[in-house]
N, C-alpha and C positions, 0 to 999 in steps of 0.2 A: 386393512388393507386401507388404503385412500384413493380415492379416482383420478388423480394425477398417476399412483404407481401402478394402478389399472391399465390407464391408455399407456402410459410405458413398455410394461413389461408387453401387453400386449403389439405395441409396437413395434417390440425390439424381435420377441418371438415370428409375424412376420415377414421381416428384414431376414433370418435365421430362414425360412423358411421359400423365400424367394430368394434367398444367396444358392442354397441347395439347387434348389431347379434349376439354377442359370449355369451351377456346375455338373449337372447333371446331363444339361443340353449340351454344354459346348464340348464332353466326354462324344455323346452321340456323334456331333458334328464330326469330331474327329475321327470316329471308327469310320463313319460313312466318306472322310475325306479320303483316308487313306484306301477301301474299299474299289472308288473312283477312282485313284489312278492307278494301283493293282491292275482294274478293267481295259483304263487305258494303255496300258505299258503291253498288257496283251494283246490286244485288240492291232497293237502298231505291229510287234509282232508278226502277226498271222496276215497282216496286209505286207508288209515286208518278203513275207515269203510267198504272196502271191505274186507280188509283183515281179519278184526274181523266177519262179516257176511257170510263168504267163505275160512276159513282156509285153507282146502284139497285143493281145488281151486288153493289159492295162492300158494299151496307148489306147486301143479303140473304147476302152470305157470311159477314159479321162476327156476323150476328145469330143464324146455322146456328152457326157454329162454337162461341158464345157458348149460346147450346141446349146444345149436345152438354158441353162443358166441365159445365154447369152441372150437370148430369143425371150424367157420369161423376163428377164429386163427389158427390155425393150420394148413391148408392150405397154410398159406404165407411160 
């Protein structure tokens, strides 16, 4: 086997390894994305339940958060 053939074989194997790693990374990212979406949906459901169950407290919390955010942004 000549030098050119060895380099070609090495490049081909390296490309295969990179492609395999990219496929694996895409699978992991896809799974994490599904997990994040599921967690977001659960959190939104819990928030809706809290707001419906405690409307006055929810308005107070939202007002306090808005006040603090406005205060922090006005200090800039």
